[in-house]
Every structure is written in C-alpha cells, then in structure tokens.
MILUM-251485 format. One line per field, with one value per residue: x, y, z of N, C-alpha, C in turn; chain. Coordinates in steps of 0.02 Angstrom, whole numbers. Example, Ala and Ser with C-alpha at 12.3 -4.5 7.8 and 13.67 -1.06 7.14 Angstrom:
BEGIN
nxx <- c(660;642)
nyy <- c(-284;-112)
nzz <- c(390;354)
caxx <- c(615;684)
cayy <- c(-225;-53)
cazz <- c(390;357)
cxx <- c(660;645)
cyy <- c(-165;2)
czz <- c(390;394)
kette <- c(A;A)
This chain:
BEGIN
nxx <- c(36;13;105;-21;-38;-183;-198;-150;-206;-326;-441;-508;-645;-706;-858;-941;-1071;-1195;-1301;-1468;-1409;-1317;-1203;-1064;-1082;-1042;-922;-946;-847;-832;-758;-658;-579;-423;-408;-543;-572;-467;-472;-444;-425;-556;-561;-421;-423;-521;-436;-352;-414;-444;-371;-385;-512;-557;-623;-677;-692;-748;-842;-942;-906;-951;-948;-925;-917;-891;-890;-936;-869;-816;-852;-962;-863;-856;-967;-966;-901;-881;-894;-806;-897;-890;-913;-1022;-1100;-1151;-1253;-1304;-1466;-1501;-1399;-1444;-1565;-1536;-1566;-1454;-1373;-1464;-1458;-1346;-1338;-1455;-1387;-1300;-1351;-1425;-1304;-1275;-1241;-1221;-1348;-1347;-1450;-1474;-1483;-1604;-1688;-1735;-1848;-1980;-1921;-1916;-2020;-1943;-1797;-1789;-1798;-1663;-1607;-1558;-1574;-1639;-1534;-1576;-1569;-1562;-1634;-1694;-1789;-1863;-1916;-2008;-1979;-1940;-1816;-1762;-1874;-2027;-2133;-2136;-1988;-1959;-2000;-1919;-1834;-1728;-1582;-1541;-1453;-1350;-1376;-1368;-1354;-1414;-1551;-1597;-1569;-1616;-1738;-1720;-1734;-1839;-1943;-1913;-1785;-1649;-1508;-1397;-1299;-1158;-1126;-1170;-1053;-990;-1119;-1167;-1106;-1228;-1338;-1451;-1380;-1315;-1271;-1143;-1029;-948;-937;-814;-723;-625;-551;-478;-414;-337;-258;-192;-104;-21;45;98;186;252;254;279;233;150;104;16;-77;-140;-230;-323;-366;-500;-596;-602;-652;-613;-474;-501;-542;-447;-328;-400;-426;-286;-256;-331;-369;-343;-222;-117;-23;93;114;4;-87;-105;-119;-136;-6;75;65;110;257;281;251;290;287;272;203;111;27;-63;-148;-207;-287;-365;-459;-512;-570;-686;-744;-897;-1035;-1152;-1247;-1269;-1140;-1050;-1043;-964;-841;-793;-750;-671;-584;-521;-474;-366;-272;-267;-201;-84;-19;-23;134;203;309;416;469;477;420;367;322;232;143;82;13;-58;-176;-171;-281;-364;-415;-476;-609;-660;-725;-830;-875;-875;-933;-897;-805;-657;-528;-533;-553;-421;-334;-354;-296;-152;-61;27;103;108;-10;-100;-81;-150;-264;-344;-300;-280;-161;21;119;51;-63;-104;-99;-223;-308;-294;-363;-491;-539;-533;-635;-747;-746;-680;-624;-536;-465;-421;-310;-237;-233;-133;-25;39;104;185;141;99;-43;-60;-4;-75;-207;-154;-118;-233;-299;-249;-284;-402;-426;-365;-454;-575;-541;-573;-615)
nyy <- c(-60;107;236;380;515;553;450;463;559;497;408;244;124;-12;-128;-251;-257;-372;-490;-575;-686;-718;-698;-576;-415;-281;-171;-66;72;177;332;432;623;637;767;865;997;1009;919;785;816;755;707;679;556;466;426;364;246;197;91;-14;-26;-90;-60;-197;-270;-375;-348;-213;-49;45;204;301;453;531;677;827;938;856;758;837;884;760;731;813;747;628;490;323;181;83;116;180;281;358;464;559;617;733;796;788;846;978;1109;1173;1074;975;973;921;796;747;765;675;554;549;516;402;345;265;310;303;337;404;422;528;673;838;886;800;736;803;721;731;730;611;540;514;425;236;145;153;181;104;110;-14;25;169;88;-18;105;151;237;305;310;485;534;508;385;353;354;208;151;137;19;-51;-56;-135;-100;-114;-213;-354;-496;-639;-679;-536;-532;-633;-550;-460;-471;-538;-460;-375;-320;-288;-280;-308;-211;-259;-382;-526;-543;-601;-672;-759;-930;-1055;-989;-948;-1035;-1143;-1311;-1377;-1418;-1467;-1639;-1668;-1605;-1681;-1729;-1608;-1575;-1671;-1695;-1546;-1588;-1693;-1627;-1497;-1589;-1632;-1748;-1872;-1849;-1957;-2010;-1903;-1869;-2022;-1978;-1848;-1966;-2012;-1926;-1852;-1741;-1615;-1619;-1576;-1453;-1404;-1371;-1274;-1179;-1135;-1128;-975;-827;-743;-776;-753;-857;-913;-1013;-1129;-1255;-1416;-1520;-1613;-1675;-1581;-1453;-1467;-1477;-1393;-1264;-1321;-1372;-1244;-1167;-1210;-1237;-1113;-1123;-1246;-1178;-1091;-1175;-1257;-1159;-1144;-1275;-1250;-1261;-1197;-1074;-926;-935;-899;-743;-739;-812;-748;-610;-658;-730;-585;-534;-627;-587;-456;-429;-496;-421;-323;-321;-331;-264;-307;-448;-543;-702;-809;-742;-681;-771;-844;-732;-734;-823;-827;-696;-781;-864;-791;-789;-917;-991;-920;-985;-1134;-1139;-1182;-1150;-1039;-1075;-1203;-1241;-1214;-1284;-1400;-1411;-1412;-1251;-1088;-1020;-875;-851;-915;-851;-726;-752;-819;-768;-646;-556;-547;-519;-528;-485;-327;-326;-357;-288;-182;-217;-226;-108;-73;-124;-73;40;141;286;353;232;156;255;261;126;110;209;126;43;78;87;209;298;282;184;73;99;52;-71;-134;-71;-173;-293;-300;-315;-436;-513;-485;-586;-708;-854)
nzz <- c(-2;-49;32;112;176;233;299;412;495;532;628;611;615;609;526;489;360;368;257;217;192;277;228;224;146;99;197;315;354;478;501;575;613;671;715;729;699;580;471;355;182;96;-46;-29;61;-16;-102;-52;14;-91;-144;-57;-117;-240;-398;-446;-324;-205;-109;-54;26;150;193;334;394;503;534;501;413;342;269;214;109;29;-33;-122;-213;-343;-285;-290;-395;-302;-166;-62;31;192;263;388;442;481;414;298;307;277;163;78;33;-50;-189;-199;-155;-221;-360;-333;-315;-436;-522;-487;-388;-207;-71;105;231;403;556;625;589;619;575;457;318;143;-1;-109;-73;7;-86;-148;-58;-38;47;239;397;507;697;823;941;938;852;942;1007;938;859;676;558;500;564;486;455;302;276;270;194;69;125;248;366;491;636;792;852;947;995;949;937;915;801;708;720;658;529;530;546;404;384;271;294;423;537;604;728;852;945;1044;1116;1270;1293;1240;1218;1092;993;858;835;930;882;709;677;637;719;813;709;645;771;802;698;712;828;778;671;781;824;724;641;527;347;303;404;461;334;374;457;390;306;382;349;200;169;217;226;46;100;185;89;-12;71;90;-45;-75;-125;-20;61;-42;-108;-221;-293;-337;-218;-222;-164;17;57;-49;11;144;93;19;112;234;403;525;447;422;526;530;438;477;613;566;482;588;662;584;585;628;573;564;498;546;609;510;493;602;597;463;566;644;553;505;626;647;535;529;635;604;508;592;624;544;506;562;518;589;539;633;741;678;622;752;787;704;701;860;831;772;832;963;950;963;1054;1049;898;919;1019;1159;1329;1325;1378;1406;1275;1250;1324;1245;1145;1034;1068;1062;1202;1213;1154;1235;1361;1293;1256;1380;1512;1486;1462;1429;1301;1145;1191;1186;1050;1008;1105;1005;906;959;970;864;814;882;851;940;933;1052;1120;1035;1004;1112;1136;1023;1060;1160;1109;1037;909;767;720;575;533;565;532;412;415;447;323;249;287;283;133;105;178;92;5;28;36)
caxx <- c(-9;60;99;-49;-44;-226;-228;-112;-244;-407;-443;-543;-688;-735;-891;-975;-1136;-1212;-1341;-1513;-1390;-1279;-1120;-1016;-1099;-1009;-884;-940;-770;-802;-680;-653;-523;-403;-413;-601;-543;-434;-504;-421;-461;-604;-511;-370;-446;-559;-393;-298;-475;-473;-317;-420;-566;-543;-703;-688;-679;-806;-901;-933;-874;-998;-918;-967;-882;-910;-856;-975;-842;-771;-932;-982;-822;-854;-1042;-956;-867;-907;-852;-814;-962;-896;-899;-1089;-1106;-1195;-1277;-1360;-1522;-1498;-1353;-1488;-1636;-1501;-1583;-1394;-1361;-1507;-1417;-1275;-1397;-1478;-1330;-1265;-1411;-1432;-1240;-1296;-1219;-1271;-1349;-1397;-1499;-1471;-1534;-1676;-1695;-1776;-1924;-1956;-1882;-1960;-2009;-1866;-1720;-1816;-1791;-1605;-1601;-1568;-1576;-1619;-1491;-1613;-1541;-1603;-1671;-1748;-1846;-1921;-1978;-2071;-1943;-1917;-1747;-1808;-1936;-2076;-2145;-2096;-1932;-1936;-2018;-1858;-1769;-1677;-1545;-1534;-1400;-1361;-1425;-1293;-1392;-1436;-1628;-1603;-1533;-1685;-1826;-1734;-1736;-1925;-1973;-1891;-1720;-1633;-1452;-1399;-1240;-1106;-1123;-1135;-980;-1004;-1154;-1140;-1121;-1276;-1387;-1441;-1327;-1346;-1235;-1089;-956;-948;-927;-753;-674;-591;-495;-443;-350;-280;-212;-149;-71;48;95;138;246;330;242;295;166;100;49;-45;-130;-192;-283;-347;-429;-540;-632;-573;-697;-563;-420;-498;-574;-373;-319;-461;-409;-211;-252;-366;-307;-336;-139;-62;28;107;119;-79;-76;-142;-138;-114;66;127;62;176;301;299;246;316;242;250;156;39;-30;-113;-207;-261;-315;-434;-495;-528;-629;-736;-777;-953;-1094;-1219;-1251;-1267;-1088;-1018;-990;-893;-782;-757;-729;-602;-501;-504;-439;-303;-248;-250;-148;-24;-11;18;191;235;365;458;503;472;395;352;295;150;83;63;-40;-134;-206;-209;-330;-431;-419;-492;-665;-642;-778;-909;-872;-867;-967;-839;-750;-585;-472;-557;-520;-338;-307;-365;-268;-59;-52;74;101;85;-95;-141;-86;-166;-355;-356;-275;-277;-96;57;137;-5;-132;-108;-120;-312;-353;-298;-417;-571;-526;-558;-728;-787;-738;-679;-537;-519;-455;-363;-261;-225;-189;-63;42;55;140;250;130;71;-119;-52;38;-131;-248;-127;-141;-301;-334;-224;-311;-476;-413;-357;-511;-620;-525;-560;-695)
cayy <- c(-6;164;300;399;562;552;384;479;593;461;332;184;99;-69;-170;-281;-291;-446;-494;-616;-758;-704;-647;-504;-380;-240;-146;-18;104;220;392;498;637;650;833;884;1059;1012;844;778;802;688;660;632;508;424;379;306;193;127;49;-83;-59;-78;-64;-270;-263;-429;-323;-134;-9;97;264;347;502;564;742;862;948;803;730;878;885;704;755;859;728;585;437;260;129;21;159;200;354;355;545;585;636;815;864;778;915;1059;1134;1183;1003;969;977;893;730;730;743;610;511;556;481;319;343;234;336;296;370;351;452;563;756;878;891;778;749;821;668;717;692;544;481;489;367;173;118;177;131;106;87;-61;62;181;25;-21;159;170;317;295;362;543;554;481;312;351;329;157;110;122;-31;-25;-82;-130;-84;-95;-314;-383;-547;-686;-672;-492;-534;-648;-525;-383;-502;-559;-369;-356;-266;-297;-313;-291;-198;-278;-453;-506;-594;-579;-668;-797;-978;-1088;-940;-946;-1055;-1200;-1367;-1333;-1403;-1498;-1693;-1685;-1571;-1712;-1759;-1562;-1576;-1736;-1668;-1490;-1606;-1713;-1559;-1499;-1632;-1623;-1811;-1861;-1826;-2025;-1984;-1820;-1913;-2052;-1936;-1846;-2021;-2022;-1868;-1838;-1685;-1601;-1622;-1519;-1371;-1375;-1357;-1241;-1116;-1130;-1081;-950;-773;-686;-775;-725;-902;-902;-1089;-1195;-1313;-1461;-1592;-1590;-1699;-1538;-1408;-1477;-1483;-1291;-1220;-1333;-1366;-1209;-1111;-1259;-1222;-1065;-1139;-1281;-1140;-1058;-1250;-1273;-1108;-1163;-1321;-1263;-1281;-1163;-1031;-886;-914;-874;-683;-748;-841;-717;-583;-697;-690;-519;-517;-640;-552;-389;-452;-507;-369;-272;-313;-346;-217;-361;-475;-594;-730;-858;-706;-654;-834;-841;-686;-741;-905;-771;-669;-813;-922;-765;-807;-994;-1005;-925;-1006;-1180;-1137;-1185;-1085;-1035;-1104;-1277;-1264;-1196;-1340;-1460;-1409;-1368;-1174;-1040;-995;-815;-850;-948;-816;-665;-790;-849;-736;-562;-557;-571;-482;-514;-455;-276;-292;-389;-240;-147;-243;-230;-47;-32;-149;-43;109;189;342;365;182;160;295;251;54;117;233;90;-16;114;130;270;294;271;101;42;105;20;-146;-143;-83;-243;-347;-306;-328;-472;-538;-498;-614;-782;-886)
cazz <- c(-17;-42;61;111;228;268;348;467;488;540;665;576;658;560;563;447;352;353;229;251;164;331;176;224;90;120;259;372;383;529;485;622;613;743;738;718;658;516;452;290;131;56;-93;-15;71;-77;-166;2;24;-165;-143;-17;-132;-321;-444;-451;-259;-168;-53;-44;53;184;205;391;390;583;525;440;349;289;245;161;43;2;-57;-159;-260;-362;-267;-342;-381;-247;-126;-48;71;243;268;442;431;524;347;245;283;237;99;38;15;-72;-253;-192;-153;-297;-414;-334;-334;-535;-554;-470;-299;-168;-31;155;275;454;601;647;580;664;547;419;281;74;-27;-182;-28;49;-163;-164;-37;-53;123;299;467;600;771;850;1011;907;843;995;1033;865;805;626;500;469;584;468;429;242;272;276;117;66;161;305;382;568;683;850;869;1020;1012;878;935;876;720;683;740;605;468;524;532;334;379;205;315;495;571;672;705;899;933;1125;1166;1314;1268;1237;1185;1018;954;805;848;972;853;660;683;606;749;849;677;647;840;807;671;735;863;745;652;801;839;666;614;458;309;285;474;433;302;376;494;331;260;419;333;139;137;280;162;20;145;204;24;-38;96;60;-128;-67;-124;43;58;-89;-130;-290;-338;-323;-181;-263;-112;70;47;-61;65;172;38;-3;155;293;485;534;414;390;576;533;392;527;624;531;488;665;678;535;606;633;503;576;450;604;629;447;514;677;558;440;600;677;497;502;673;619;473;539;704;598;478;644;649;475;483;614;486;626;544;685;784;614;613;816;790;665;769;892;833;716;907;1008;942;942;1085;1002;844;944;1113;1215;1345;1276;1416;1394;1194;1247;1340;1219;1055;1057;1063;1075;1257;1198;1129;1273;1384;1274;1272;1442;1543;1446;1485;1386;1235;1112;1216;1185;971;1028;1120;958;862;965;971;788;796;941;841;984;930;1117;1149;992;1016;1172;1131;974;1089;1224;1072;982;835;735;702;516;529;595;473;348;440;428;253;195;308;260;61;104;196;59;-58;49;7)
cxx <- c(35;42;56;-59;-103;-249;-184;-152;-311;-397;-504;-583;-715;-790;-950;-1056;-1169;-1292;-1414;-1477;-1352;-1202;-1129;-1045;-1081;-984;-905;-876;-806;-757;-694;-590;-492;-402;-498;-611;-520;-431;-465;-438;-500;-551;-457;-387;-480;-504;-351;-363;-463;-415;-330;-493;-583;-630;-705;-689;-743;-835;-871;-928;-920;-939;-965;-934;-910;-865;-879;-925;-826;-800;-954;-937;-835;-895;-1012;-890;-891;-882;-860;-877;-958;-892;-983;-1064;-1143;-1201;-1319;-1430;-1528;-1468;-1396;-1552;-1584;-1512;-1518;-1375;-1393;-1478;-1389;-1302;-1438;-1456;-1304;-1301;-1412;-1367;-1251;-1262;-1263;-1267;-1369;-1390;-1487;-1495;-1591;-1668;-1730;-1860;-1911;-1946;-1929;-1958;-1944;-1810;-1716;-1779;-1722;-1562;-1591;-1611;-1585;-1589;-1522;-1584;-1578;-1656;-1697;-1796;-1880;-1946;-2016;-2031;-1897;-1869;-1797;-1867;-1992;-2071;-2129;-2033;-1925;-1991;-1982;-1835;-1727;-1620;-1535;-1455;-1407;-1381;-1334;-1332;-1425;-1506;-1640;-1597;-1596;-1746;-1786;-1743;-1808;-1943;-1950;-1829;-1684;-1548;-1455;-1302;-1211;-1151;-1105;-1077;-977;-1044;-1141;-1152;-1187;-1327;-1393;-1400;-1363;-1307;-1175;-1023;-971;-911;-812;-701;-624;-524;-452;-409;-303;-227;-146;-106;15;57;130;207;294;320;257;227;118;63;11;-90;-171;-243;-306;-402;-480;-589;-588;-606;-630;-496;-432;-521;-506;-340;-339;-421;-332;-217;-296;-308;-300;-251;-58;9;51;114;57;-44;-116;-142;-120;-31;99;97;124;231;322;288;277;277;229;210;102;1;-86;-180;-253;-293;-383;-457;-532;-576;-674;-762;-849;-1015;-1145;-1206;-1253;-1201;-1029;-992;-942;-864;-764;-735;-662;-534;-479;-464;-361;-248;-227;-187;-65;-2;8;72;245;310;428;494;508;417;343;305;225;126;67;14;-92;-186;-214;-271;-387;-455;-468;-563;-708;-720;-834;-913;-892;-927;-938;-813;-679;-515;-488;-540;-446;-285;-294;-330;-172;-81;-16;61;78;15;-138;-131;-146;-242;-372;-361;-263;-205;-23;66;95;-65;-145;-127;-200;-328;-336;-366;-493;-571;-560;-649;-771;-798;-742;-616;-508;-460;-416;-299;-215;-185;-133;-13;76;116;195;230;89;-5;-112;-51;-33;-178;-213;-137;-209;-330;-306;-257;-376;-473;-405;-405;-576;-624;-533;-625;-711)
cyy <- c(61;212;355;451;554;500;402;507;571;425;301;147;61;-98;-192;-283;-341;-443;-547;-679;-757;-717;-582;-477;-326;-213;-75;36;186;286;413;550;631;724;864;959;1071;928;852;799;767;660;599;559;467;393;353;246;150;97;-42;-113;-33;-84;-138;-271;-324;-393;-244;-91;43;128;307;396;548;628;776;879;907;767;772;883;817;700;772;817;670;525;353;220;118;42;175;258;357;416;557;653;726;859;830;842;984;1055;1144;1135;966;945;938;829;724;728;690;524;478;517;425;299;324;274;325;346;344;413;491;660;766;908;842;768;762;744;675;695;635;493;458;437;281;146;174;144;144;57;57;-30;102;138;16;39;189;225;280;353;403;554;551;403;301;327;259;106;91;62;-10;-78;-81;-126;-83;-177;-294;-460;-582;-669;-595;-471;-559;-624;-462;-427;-523;-492;-357;-319;-334;-318;-301;-274;-210;-344;-477;-598;-603;-633;-734;-856;-1005;-1047;-918;-978;-1104;-1252;-1324;-1355;-1473;-1591;-1704;-1631;-1602;-1719;-1690;-1565;-1615;-1705;-1611;-1545;-1654;-1683;-1526;-1532;-1646;-1691;-1810;-1881;-1912;-2018;-1976;-1877;-1964;-2028;-1905;-1907;-2022;-1976;-1838;-1768;-1609;-1588;-1593;-1439;-1356;-1332;-1282;-1160;-1097;-1096;-1017;-860;-717;-721;-758;-777;-895;-970;-1097;-1245;-1352;-1548;-1569;-1614;-1629;-1469;-1411;-1470;-1420;-1259;-1241;-1339;-1301;-1174;-1130;-1265;-1171;-1098;-1211;-1239;-1117;-1126;-1258;-1221;-1106;-1215;-1314;-1255;-1240;-1081;-942;-875;-888;-808;-701;-762;-782;-638;-622;-706;-650;-508;-566;-612;-494;-397;-464;-448;-291;-240;-363;-333;-277;-388;-539;-643;-768;-807;-677;-708;-854;-783;-692;-795;-866;-758;-718;-849;-858;-751;-893;-1027;-977;-973;-1093;-1205;-1188;-1145;-1111;-1066;-1179;-1288;-1250;-1263;-1398;-1479;-1376;-1279;-1135;-1024;-924;-799;-870;-887;-729;-680;-783;-792;-671;-526;-570;-516;-480;-515;-384;-263;-311;-311;-175;-143;-247;-171;-22;-74;-118;19;169;215;334;293;165;178;279;151;64;135;168;53;36;115;174;230;262;208;72;39;60;-36;-164;-135;-163;-297;-369;-309;-405;-545;-548;-565;-687;-818;-943)
czz <- c(-9;0;61;178;257;307;420;516;537;595;642;625;587;599;506;444;332;303;242;240;220;300;220;149;83;206;263;386;421;504;546;625;679;770;703;677;604;497;378;249;91;12;-99;20;48;-74;-121;26;-46;-173;-116;-74;-184;-338;-452;-380;-227;-131;-69;6;84;227;272;415;455;575;483;402;296;246;170;85;7;-26;-127;-236;-294;-347;-317;-330;-317;-185;-119;38;130;277;337;425;452;446;295;248;285;197;43;0;-40;-157;-264;-203;-202;-373;-415;-356;-423;-563;-541;-408;-273;-98;51;190;358;497;608;616;600;642;489;349;178;51;-86;-133;-21;-45;-176;-101;-51;-13;179;371;491;669;808;914;978;874;889;1032;993;823;731;596;503;503;542;434;336;227;252;233;73;75;218;324;459;592;746;864;905;1038;948;881;920;803;669;674;700;544;471;516;446;324;315;235;408;502;607;653;804;898;1028;1181;1206;1298;1275;1209;1130;952;912;861;885;920;809;700;687;651;790;780;655;701;838;747;697;799;828;704;711;818;794;640;543;432;287;348;461;391;314;432;453;313;320;368;262;137;176;232;84;47;144;145;-19;-16;103;15;-103;-66;-81;62;12;-126;-225;-356;-315;-307;-208;-204;-35;95;23;-16;93;147;34;60;227;364;497;517;426;479;569;479;442;586;625;489;535;666;620;516;610;580;518;549;493;610;582;450;569;632;534;485;639;616;501;561;670;579;499;593;665;543;531;664;581;458;504;566;515;585;569;723;741;606;690;824;756;688;812;880;789;811;955;995;945;992;1080;937;869;999;1158;1244;1308;1329;1424;1304;1209;1282;1305;1152;1076;1020;1069;1156;1271;1193;1177;1345;1368;1286;1333;1484;1536;1468;1428;1320;1170;1141;1197;1107;983;1037;1043;906;899;985;922;789;843;898;906;981;999;1137;1081;1000;1054;1181;1094;1026;1126;1180;1019;929;802;703;623;503;550;552;425;374;420;373;232;208;281;170;82;121;149;3;-14;71;79)
kette <- c(A;A;A;A;A;A;A;A;A;A;A;A;A;A;A;A;A;A;A;A;A;A;A;A;A;A;A;A;A;A;A;A;A;A;A;A;A;A;A;A;A;A;A;A;A;A;A;A;A;A;A;A;A;A;A;A;A;A;A;A;A;A;A;A;A;A;A;A;A;A;A;A;A;A;A;A;A;A;A;A;A;A;A;A;A;A;A;A;A;A;A;A;A;A;A;A;A;A;A;A;A;A;A;A;A;A;A;A;A;A;A;A;A;A;A;A;A;A;A;A;A;A;A;A;A;A;A;A;A;A;A;A;A;A;A;A;A;A;A;A;A;A;A;A;A;A;A;A;A;A;A;A;A;A;A;A;A;A;A;A;A;A;A;A;A;A;A;A;A;A;A;A;A;A;A;A;A;A;A;A;A;A;A;A;A;A;A;A;A;A;A;A;A;A;A;A;A;A;A;A;A;A;A;A;A;A;A;A;A;A;A;A;A;A;A;A;A;A;A;A;A;A;A;A;A;A;A;A;A;A;A;A;A;A;A;A;A;A;A;A;A;A;A;A;A;A;A;A;A;A;A;A;A;A;A;A;A;A;A;A;A;A;A;A;A;A;A;A;A;A;A;A;A;A;A;A;A;A;A;A;A;A;A;A;A;A;A;A;A;A;A;A;A;A;A;A;A;A;A;A;A;A;A;A;A;A;A;A;A;A;A;A;A;A;A;A;A;A;A;A;A;A;A;A;A;A;A;A;A;A;A;A;A;A;A;A;A;A;A;A;A;A;A;A;A;A;A;A;A;A;A;A;A;A;A;A;A;A;A;A;A;A;A;A;A;A;A;A;A;A;A;A;A;A;A;A;A;A;A;A;A;A;A;A;A;A;A;A;A;A;A;A;A;A;A;A;A)
C-alpha cells in the first residue's frame, strides 16, 4: 500500500454489513478525524481507500464519515461505484445539500440515510437514498429514520444488534441487512450445533503437525474425513494468502509450506468447524482479526511471530464458534503460550495487539489511540495494517 498522509489523520472503526444469507455484503468504515477542526481532504481519503476497494472488490464499502466538514467534502465528489456514503438525517435536511444529494443520486451513487431529522424530509430528498439505517433502540421506541414512516418504504438496515435473537427479529421485520454481529453472546444462547463431527479430526491433525510427524502419518488422519483435505487445500489456495504456486494436495502443502506455516491454516480450518450459518459472520470476524494482528507486526520481519498473532486473532472467537470456553479449548489443542496468555489470562505480549483490534471493532477512537501508543505504533501504521487485512479478508472464500 502506498503512503497516504490522510491515513495518519484519522482513526478508523470497522463493522460488517451482513445480509439475509449471513454473508458479508459490505464493510462499514467509520472515519474519525484526529483533529476535528482540521479533517483530511476528502479526495485524498478516497484515494487512500481506493487501493483496498478497487472497482472489482467482492464487497462494497460503506463510508460513515464522522465529521461534518469531511462528509460535506465527500458529497461534493463523485465516489467510485463500489463506495456507498452514509448521510445523517440532520445533514440531509440542510437545503444547501439537496442539490449535491440529487446530483449524486442521478450519477448512480448509493446513499444510505441514518439518524433522525428535526423535521420530516421532503419526498425529493428521501428519493435520493436507497436504504435507511435504523438503530435497534430507536426501533423499539417506535422512532423511524428521518422522523417519518415514509423513510422506511425504501428498505432498512438494522444497527445495534448484540444477540442472535435480535438478528432473527430484525430479518423477520424485513431488514435487508444488519450492521455488526453478535460476538460476545453467552455460550449456549442462540446457537446451533456446538461443533461439527470433524472437530476431533482437526485437533488430532494439529497435534501431529505440532509434533512434526511424518507426512504419511498426517495423511492417515485425513483419510478419516477426505472433505477436510479438500477444505484445507481450498483455504491455502485462497487469494487472501497470496501464494504464487497452487497447492494441489495436503502432501504438497507440507512440502511447500513446512510445518510451522501449516499451523495457521489448520487454525483457520478449526475455526470453520461449525456448520451453523449464523456463525459465518463470526468466522469472517475471526479471520479478519488474525489478518489484522499479523499485519500489525509485518515490519518486524519475524515470521513466527506473525503466524502466532494470526492464530491468536482467529482463536480469539473460538469460544463463540465452537460453543466451548476458551480455557477448555486452549487446553485441548497445541497453542503457543503467548496465545494462551492473551486469550485466557488477558496478559502477555500479544494481548495489546488484540486490544487494538477490539478498539477498531468498537469504533472507539480514544481507546484506539491509547492502545496504539502503548505499542509505539502510529495511527497511520494501524490504519494501513487494517486496510491490508480487509483487502485480504475480502478474497477469502
């Protein structure tokens, strides 16, 4: 990724937009200028983001610009087709912006409306928006976006869901998608099966790889479930990991990668063991965490550290994915001690990297700056790592 000064002027928050099929259809990027009185140039910010979201990107980008001057600047541009803009209702009600909204709509730009205006919006302005974003708390209080029922006729995206039951209810009310996904729901609530039948096979394979057993003995484990070999090879060949040589078999994978690198793909395979469709977005979040955490230390050149941070990120949501306590899971599979410390004891050298990731997920600019400073990372470095991870995660099948 090229150097873009704008990436050093903002803090970023990230949340997935999940459609009714539980697929990630877009990524919402919340942008906080570090100096609200001096936000970056909107065109420069768009140029920086265009490297992560080219025209052929599998997902779309929803920009939530949390600064009025920055958003007004963006509305004066013509964003790329893959970029959607979120506009607060109070700004949409500004008569001086009506021309810009109508011009963007005429050019095919996708606009989403959020929040509530003091006065109902005109039908002309409402017609510029494809969907509204409705907070769950407002939904429960009977408050509709833009302050009038007509705003809901265009379809809506539910924000603020924290439980699987709330997701189901939102889709039951006709939501086209939800913003964010439950990652911290207590075990046993709203879940499907606890784990797929092949879980034991994956764990056994991980143990044998950790012991660096002969390839023939590893392949013998996979013969118990040939679909695992297929899934593993599929993950290894994913564009997300950028291999230049296509891997054709498990034996080939070991020969090309070696045992140490193979561990990260087995971690991904273990995380995807559940077949519950509601856990597909959790798996995506876990993979993004892993990619993000390893990108944070890319400059160190320490491959083992990068690999362990990837595993740490992926396993940080393993309790949600497999419906078992993390302490129990970490005791049953071979995991580096630094990973155990970070996930079970909230300590050790890897924990601060997880805290950076969580601050970005929570769109907390204050916590992000504090966590980055503790690790002596600049905001620009964190933002570049996040965008590289998002670009890789989009390519993962």
